C-alpha positions as CSV (number, residue, x, y, z in Angstrom):
1,M,-24.2,-55.1,12.9
2,L,-22.6,-55.4,9.4
3,G,-20.6,-52.2,10.0
4,F,-19.3,-53.6,13.3
5,S,-18.2,-56.8,11.7
6,V,-16.4,-54.9,8.9
7,A,-14.6,-52.8,11.6
8,I,-13.5,-56.0,13.4
9,I,-12.2,-57.5,10.3
10,G,-10.4,-54.3,9.5
11,L,-8.7,-54.2,12.9
12,I,-7.6,-57.9,12.5
13,V,-6.1,-57.1,9.1
14,L,-4.3,-54.1,10.6
15,V,-2.8,-56.1,13.4
16,M,-1.6,-58.8,11.0
17,A,0.0,-56.2,8.8
18,M,2.0,-54.9,11.7
19,L,2.9,-58.2,13.3
20,L,3.8,-60.5,10.4
21,P,6.6,-58.4,8.8
22,A,8.3,-58.1,12.3
23,L,8.2,-61.9,12.7
24,Q,9.9,-62.4,9.3
25,R,12.9,-60.1,10.2
26,P,16.2,-61.7,11.4
27,Q,15.9,-62.8,15.1
28,T,18.3,-61.7,17.8
29,Q,19.0,-63.5,21.0
30,L,21.0,-62.5,24.0
31,K,24.0,-64.4,25.2
32,S,24.1,-64.8,28.9
33,D,25.9,-62.1,30.9
34,Q,28.5,-63.6,33.2
35,N,28.9,-60.3,35.1
36,A,25.2,-59.6,35.7
37,E,25.6,-59.7,39.5
38,R,28.5,-57.3,39.5
39,R,26.7,-55.0,37.1
40,A,23.7,-54.9,39.5
41,I,26.0,-53.9,42.4
42,F,27.6,-51.1,40.4
43,K,24.2,-49.9,39.1
44,A,23.0,-49.6,42.7
45,Q,26.2,-47.6,43.6
46,F,25.7,-45.3,40.7
47,E,22.1,-44.7,41.8
48,E,23.2,-44.1,45.4
49,I,25.7,-41.3,44.4
50,A,23.0,-39.9,42.0
51,Q,20.6,-39.7,45.0
52,D,23.3,-38.0,47.1
53,K,23.6,-35.4,44.3
54,V,19.8,-34.9,44.3
55,R,19.8,-34.5,48.1
56,G,22.6,-31.9,47.8
57,T,25.1,-34.1,49.7
58,L,27.4,-34.1,46.6
59,N,27.8,-31.0,44.4
60,D,28.3,-31.4,40.6
61,E,32.1,-31.7,40.8
62,Q,32.1,-34.2,43.7
63,Y,29.5,-36.2,41.9
64,Q,31.6,-36.3,38.7
65,I,34.7,-37.4,40.7
66,A,32.7,-40.2,42.5
67,K,31.2,-41.3,39.1
68,T,34.6,-41.4,37.5
69,E,36.0,-43.5,40.4
70,L,33.1,-46.0,40.1
71,E,33.6,-46.2,36.3
72,R,37.3,-46.9,36.8
73,R,36.5,-49.7,39.3
74,M,33.8,-51.2,37.1
75,L,36.3,-51.2,34.2
76,N,38.9,-52.9,36.4
77,E,36.5,-55.6,37.7
78,I,34.4,-56.2,34.6
79,G,36.8,-55.1,31.8
80,T,35.6,-54.3,28.4
81,D,32.9,-57.0,28.4
82,L,29.7,-55.2,27.3
83,G,27.5,-57.8,28.9
84,A,24.9,-59.8,27.1
85,Q,25.8,-60.2,23.4
86,R,23.3,-60.3,20.5
87,I,23.2,-63.4,18.2
88,V,21.4,-62.9,14.9
89,S,19.6,-65.8,13.3
90,A,17.3,-66.4,10.4
91,P,13.6,-65.9,11.2
92,D,11.3,-68.8,11.8
93,K,8.5,-68.1,9.3
94,R,6.5,-71.1,10.6
95,L,5.5,-68.9,13.6
96,A,4.2,-66.2,11.3
97,Y,2.1,-68.7,9.4
98,V,0.6,-70.2,12.6
99,L,-0.2,-66.7,14.0
100,A,-1.8,-65.7,10.7
101,L,-4.4,-68.4,11.3
102,L,-4.4,-68.3,15.1
103,I,-4.9,-64.6,15.8
104,P,-8.2,-64.2,13.9
105,L,-9.6,-67.4,15.5
106,S,-8.5,-66.3,18.9
107,A,-9.9,-62.8,18.5
108,L,-13.3,-64.2,17.6
109,G,-13.1,-66.7,20.5
110,V,-12.2,-64.0,23.1
111,Y,-14.9,-61.7,21.8
112,H,-17.5,-64.5,22.1
113,K,-16.2,-65.2,25.7
114,I,-15.9,-61.8,27.2
115,G,-16.5,-59.1,24.7
116,S,-20.1,-59.5,23.6
117,P,-22.8,-57.3,25.1
118,V,-24.1,-60.3,27.1
119,H,-20.9,-60.8,28.9
120,V,-20.1,-57.1,29.4
121,F,-23.0,-56.8,31.8
122,N,-22.2,-60.2,33.4
123,P,-20.2,-60.0,36.6
124,E,-18.4,-63.2,35.6
125,A,-16.9,-61.3,32.6
126,T,-14.9,-59.1,35.0
127,V,-13.4,-62.3,36.5
128,A,-12.6,-63.6,33.0
129,R,-10.8,-60.4,32.1
130,S,-8.7,-60.5,35.2
131,E,-7.2,-63.8,34.0
132,Y,-5.5,-61.8,31.2
133,A,-3.7,-59.4,33.6
134,H,0.1,-59.6,33.4
135,D,2.2,-60.9,36.3
136,K,5.5,-59.3,37.3
137,S,7.4,-57.7,34.4
138,V,10.5,-59.3,33.0
139,M,12.7,-56.7,34.6
140,S,11.3,-57.4,38.0
141,A,11.9,-61.1,37.5
142,D,15.5,-60.4,36.4
143,F,16.1,-58.2,39.4
144,E,14.7,-60.8,41.7
145,T,17.1,-63.4,40.2
146,L,20.0,-61.0,40.9
147,L,18.9,-60.5,44.5
148,N,18.7,-64.2,45.0
149,Q,22.2,-64.6,43.5
150,L,23.5,-61.8,45.8
151,K,21.9,-63.4,48.8
152,A,23.4,-66.8,48.0
153,K,26.8,-65.2,47.6
154,L,26.5,-63.5,51.0
155,E,25.7,-66.8,52.6
156,Q,29.1,-67.9,51.4
157,E,30.7,-64.6,52.4
158,P,28.9,-63.6,55.6
159,N,31.5,-60.9,56.4
160,N,30.8,-58.9,53.2
161,A,29.3,-55.8,54.9
162,D,28.9,-53.8,51.7
163,G,27.0,-56.7,50.1
164,W,24.6,-57.0,53.1
165,A,24.0,-53.2,52.9
166,L,23.3,-53.4,49.2
167,L,20.9,-56.3,49.7
168,A,19.0,-54.4,52.5
169,R,18.6,-51.3,50.4
170,S,17.4,-53.3,47.4
171,Y,14.8,-55.0,49.6
172,V,13.6,-51.5,50.7
173,Q,13.2,-50.4,47.1
174,L,11.0,-53.5,46.6
175,G,9.0,-52.7,49.7
176,R,10.1,-55.9,51.5
177,H,11.1,-54.2,54.7
178,A,11.1,-57.3,56.9
179,E,13.8,-58.9,54.7
180,A,15.6,-55.6,54.6
181,V,15.8,-55.5,58.4
182,T,17.4,-58.9,58.5
183,A,20.0,-57.8,55.9
184,Y,20.6,-54.5,57.8
185,E,21.2,-56.4,61.0
186,Q,24.0,-58.4,59.3
187,A,25.6,-55.2,57.9
188,A,25.3,-53.3,61.2
189,N,27.0,-56.2,63.1
190,L,30.0,-55.7,60.8
191,I,30.0,-51.9,60.6
192,Q,29.3,-49.9,63.8
193,D,30.5,-46.4,62.6
194,D,28.3,-45.7,59.6
195,P,25.6,-43.2,60.4
196,S,23.8,-43.7,57.0
197,L,23.6,-47.4,57.6
198,L,22.2,-46.9,61.1
199,A,19.6,-44.4,59.9
200,D,18.5,-46.6,57.1
201,Y,18.3,-49.6,59.4
202,A,16.2,-47.6,61.9
203,D,13.9,-46.4,59.2
204,A,13.3,-50.0,57.9
205,L,12.7,-51.3,61.4
206,G,10.2,-48.5,62.0
207,V,8.2,-49.5,59.0
208,V,8.1,-53.1,60.2
209,N,7.0,-51.9,63.6
210,G,4.0,-50.2,62.1
211,G,5.6,-46.7,61.9
212,S,6.9,-46.7,65.4
213,L,10.5,-45.6,66.0
214,V,10.4,-46.2,69.8
215,G,13.0,-48.6,71.2
216,K,15.7,-50.0,69.1
217,P,15.2,-47.7,66.1
218,E,15.4,-44.6,68.4
219,S,18.7,-46.0,69.9
220,M,20.2,-46.4,66.4
221,I,19.1,-42.9,65.4
222,N,20.8,-41.4,68.5
223,Q,23.9,-43.4,67.7
224,A,24.0,-42.1,64.1
225,L,23.8,-38.5,65.4
226,K,26.7,-39.1,67.8
227,L,28.7,-40.2,64.8
228,D,27.5,-37.3,62.6
229,P,25.5,-34.5,64.3
230,H,24.6,-33.1,60.9
231,H,23.3,-36.3,59.2
232,D,20.2,-35.4,57.4
233,K,18.2,-38.6,57.6
234,A,19.1,-39.2,61.2
235,L,18.0,-35.6,62.1
236,M,14.7,-36.1,60.2
237,L,14.0,-39.4,62.1
238,A,15.0,-38.0,65.4
239,G,12.6,-35.1,64.9
240,T,9.9,-37.6,64.1
241,V,10.6,-39.5,67.3
242,A,10.3,-36.3,69.3
243,Y,7.1,-35.3,67.5
244,D,5.5,-38.7,68.2
245,K,6.3,-38.2,71.9
246,K,4.7,-34.7,71.7
247,D,8.0,-33.3,72.6
248,Y,7.4,-30.5,70.1
249,T,10.2,-28.2,71.4
250,N,12.8,-30.9,70.7
251,A,11.3,-31.8,67.4
252,I,11.6,-28.1,66.3
253,S,15.2,-28.0,67.4
254,L,16.1,-31.1,65.4
255,W,14.3,-30.0,62.3
256,E,15.7,-26.5,62.4
257,R,19.2,-28.1,62.5
258,L,18.2,-30.2,59.6
259,K,17.2,-27.1,57.6
260,K,20.7,-25.8,58.0
261,V,22.2,-29.0,56.7
262,L,20.0,-29.2,53.6
263,S,20.9,-27.3,50.4
264,P,18.3,-24.8,49.2
265,Q,17.6,-27.1,46.2
266,S,16.9,-30.2,48.3
267,E,13.7,-32.0,47.5
268,L,13.3,-32.7,51.3
269,L,13.2,-29.0,52.3
270,P,9.5,-28.4,51.5
271,D,8.5,-31.4,53.7
272,V,10.7,-30.1,56.5
273,N,9.2,-26.7,56.3
274,A,5.7,-28.1,56.4
275,A,6.5,-30.3,59.4
276,L,8.0,-27.3,61.2
277,A,5.0,-25.1,60.5
278,E,2.7,-27.7,62.0
279,T,4.9,-28.3,65.0
280,Y,5.3,-24.6,65.8
281,S,1.5,-24.4,65.8
282,L,1.1,-27.4,68.1
283,A,3.7,-26.1,70.5
284,G,2.2,-22.6,70.6
285,I,5.5,-21.1,69.6
286,K,5.8,-18.2,67.1
287,P,8.0,-19.3,64.1
288,P,11.1,-17.2,63.7
289,V,11.2,-14.4,61.2
290,I,12.3,-15.6,57.7
291,Q,16.1,-15.1,57.3
292,S,17.6,-13.0,54.6
293,Q,18.9,-14.9,51.6
294,E,22.5,-14.1,52.7
295,E,21.8,-15.8,56.1
296,V,20.1,-18.8,54.4
297,N,23.1,-19.4,52.2
298,K,25.5,-19.1,55.1
299,P,27.1,-22.5,55.7
300,F,26.5,-24.2,59.1
301,A,29.4,-24.8,61.4
302,V,31.5,-27.7,60.3
303,S,33.1,-30.5,62.4
304,S,36.4,-29.7,64.2
305,A,38.0,-32.2,61.9
306,S,39.7,-30.1,59.4
307,I,43.0,-29.4,57.6
308,N,44.1,-26.1,56.0
309,G,47.2,-24.8,54.3
310,A,48.6,-23.7,51.0
311,V,49.5,-25.4,47.7
312,T,52.4,-24.1,45.7
313,M,54.1,-25.2,42.5
314,A,57.9,-25.9,42.4
315,P,59.6,-23.4,40.1
316,E,61.3,-26.1,38.1
317,L,57.9,-27.5,37.1
318,A,56.1,-24.3,36.4
319,N,56.7,-24.6,32.6
320,K,55.0,-27.9,32.5
321,V,51.7,-26.5,33.8
322,S,48.9,-25.0,31.7
323,P,46.6,-22.5,33.4
324,T,43.6,-24.7,32.3
325,D,45.0,-27.8,33.9
326,T,42.8,-29.3,36.7
327,V,44.2,-29.4,40.3
328,F,42.8,-31.8,42.9
329,I,43.6,-31.3,46.6
330,F,42.4,-34.1,48.8
331,A,42.9,-36.0,52.0
332,R,43.0,-39.8,51.8
333,P,43.1,-42.4,54.7
334,A,46.6,-43.5,55.9
335,R,45.3,-47.0,55.8
336,G,42.5,-49.0,54.1
337,K,40.5,-47.4,51.2
338,T,42.2,-44.9,49.0
339,M,39.1,-42.9,48.1
340,P,39.4,-39.3,49.2
341,L,37.8,-38.3,52.5
342,A,37.6,-34.7,51.5
343,I,38.5,-33.0,48.2
344,E,38.7,-29.6,46.5
345,K,39.0,-29.0,42.7
346,I,40.5,-25.9,41.2
347,S,42.3,-24.8,38.1
348,A,46.1,-24.4,37.9
349,R,45.7,-20.6,37.2
350,E,44.6,-20.3,40.9
351,L,47.9,-21.5,42.3
352,P,49.3,-20.7,44.8
353,Y,46.1,-21.6,46.6
354,N,44.9,-21.6,50.2
355,F,42.8,-24.6,50.9
356,M,40.6,-25.9,53.8
357,L,39.3,-29.5,53.9
358,D,36.6,-30.7,56.3
359,D,33.5,-33.0,56.4
360,S,31.5,-30.6,54.2
361,K,33.8,-31.5,51.3
362,A,33.4,-35.3,51.7
363,L,33.1,-37.2,48.4
364,I,30.7,-39.8,49.9
365,P,28.5,-39.2,53.0
366,N,29.7,-42.1,55.0
367,H,33.4,-41.6,54.2
368,K,34.5,-38.4,56.0
369,L,37.6,-36.7,57.3
370,S,36.3,-36.9,60.9
371,Q,36.3,-40.7,60.7
372,A,40.1,-40.9,60.2
373,S,42.8,-40.6,62.9
374,E,45.6,-39.9,60.4
375,V,45.5,-38.9,56.7
376,I,47.8,-38.1,53.8
377,L,47.3,-34.9,51.8
378,V,47.8,-34.9,48.0
379,A,47.9,-32.0,45.6
380,R,47.8,-33.3,42.0
381,V,47.8,-31.4,38.6
382,S,45.8,-33.7,36.3
383,K,46.6,-33.4,32.6
384,T,43.4,-35.3,31.7
385,G,41.0,-33.8,34.2
386,D,40.6,-37.2,35.8
387,A,40.8,-37.6,39.6
388,T,42.8,-40.8,39.3
389,S,46.6,-40.6,39.0
390,N,48.0,-40.9,35.4
391,P,51.6,-40.8,34.1
392,G,52.7,-37.2,33.4
393,D,50.6,-35.7,36.2
394,L,52.4,-33.4,38.7
395,E,52.0,-34.2,42.4
396,G,52.9,-33.2,45.9
397,V,52.3,-35.4,48.9
398,S,52.4,-34.6,52.6
399,A,53.5,-36.8,55.5
400,L,51.0,-38.4,57.9
401,V,48.9,-35.7,59.6
402,K,46.0,-35.6,62.1
403,P,42.8,-33.9,60.9
404,N,42.5,-31.7,64.0
405,G,42.8,-28.2,62.5
406,T,46.4,-28.8,61.4
407,T,48.0,-26.4,58.9
408,V,49.9,-28.3,56.1
409,N,51.7,-26.7,53.2
410,I,52.1,-28.8,50.0
411,E,54.6,-28.2,47.2
412,I,53.9,-29.9,43.9
413,K,57.3,-31.1,42.9
414,N,57.1,-34.6,41.5
415,I,56.1,-36.0,38.1
416,V,54.0,-39.2,38.2
417,E,55.7,-42.0,36.4
C-alpha cells in the first residue's frame, strides 16, 4: 500500500510539473473572424473538388485549375484577412496557484469516489465514470454554429440555390439526413438541370425512407441519367433500384456502364465489381471474360456535344512565346458563369495543336459543355501558368459557336492588356 501511495504522489508531481509551466507562459486569445461563414463555404467547395479528384472525375491538371480558381475567388471575396487573430497577454498566475492546490485534492477525491477497489466492482462506479465523458468537441460546436448562420442567411435569401445545396451536403456529413432532404428540396426547386444535385437528393431521401429508393428517389435518379447518362452516382443508385426489384439483368447493365465511367484508380470500383459478381450469380449469367488492359483503358463514348479544331500562333507574336509557356484551350458559356465548361492544357512547344473539347474534359462535374447552347472558345498563352487572364498573356478568341461537333480554328493574335 505504501508503494502505491508513493506512485500516486509521484504521478501528481509529474502532472503539476507539466501543467504549471504552461500556465505561466504568455496567453493567446483569438479575435473573432468576421469571415467565418464564407470560409466555411469555401472550405466545403475545396473539399468537393478534392473528392472529385479522388473519384477520378478531375485529373491532376483540372484539379489544380479548379483549385486556383477557388483560391482567386476566395481572395477577391475575403481579401488578405487571415481570419481569427491572436492577441498575446500576460499569464494569470493565480490560476496556476489555485490548480497547484486543487489538482492533488481533486485527484484524491476522485480516487475515493470511483477509483478505489470497492467502487471498481460496484456497478454504480460505471455510472459515475460516464459523467466524465466529453460532450461534442469544440470543432463540432463551431461547425454547428456556422451551419445555423448559413441556415439563417438562407432564410433571408431563399433563392440562393448554391447555399441550399451546401447546407444539404453539410447535413449529410453530420448524418442528419432528414434536415438534408429539406435543404435539398429547396435547392432542387431552384435548379432542375443538375444531375449531381438530383442524385445526392435521391440518396438522402432513400436513407430517410429506410434504404428504399422506390418512388420519388427513383424518379430523380432517372431524371439525373437523362441529363447525364454517364453520371457515376446516378448509375450506382439506378443499379441499386434494379437490384432491389430483382431486375438483375438491368442492374448488371447499369453497373457495367458505371465501370466504364470510373477511372481504374477509383475507390468505388472494388465495390462495383463485388456488386456485379453477386448480381451475375443471382441472375445465373456467366460474367464476361476480363478485358485486356488496353480495352480497360479505352475511353467510353462521349456525348455528342463537342468542338474540335486547331490552335495556331500569329507569326508576329511568335518571338514573345517560350516553349515552356502554358497554353490553356477552353470553352466558356456565352452567358452567365465564366468558369470553363471544358478545358485542355498543353505547352507552347506543341503549337500548332489539334484539340477536341467535350464533356470528358469538364472542369467540374455539374458544369459541362453539353449544358450550354452556345459557347466561346479561348486559347491563351499564360506567362504565369495560371488559368486566369493576366496582363502580358497572349490570347485568341472565337465567335459564338454551338457545341454540336463544330470545327473551330483559333489564332492566338492578341496581347492581354
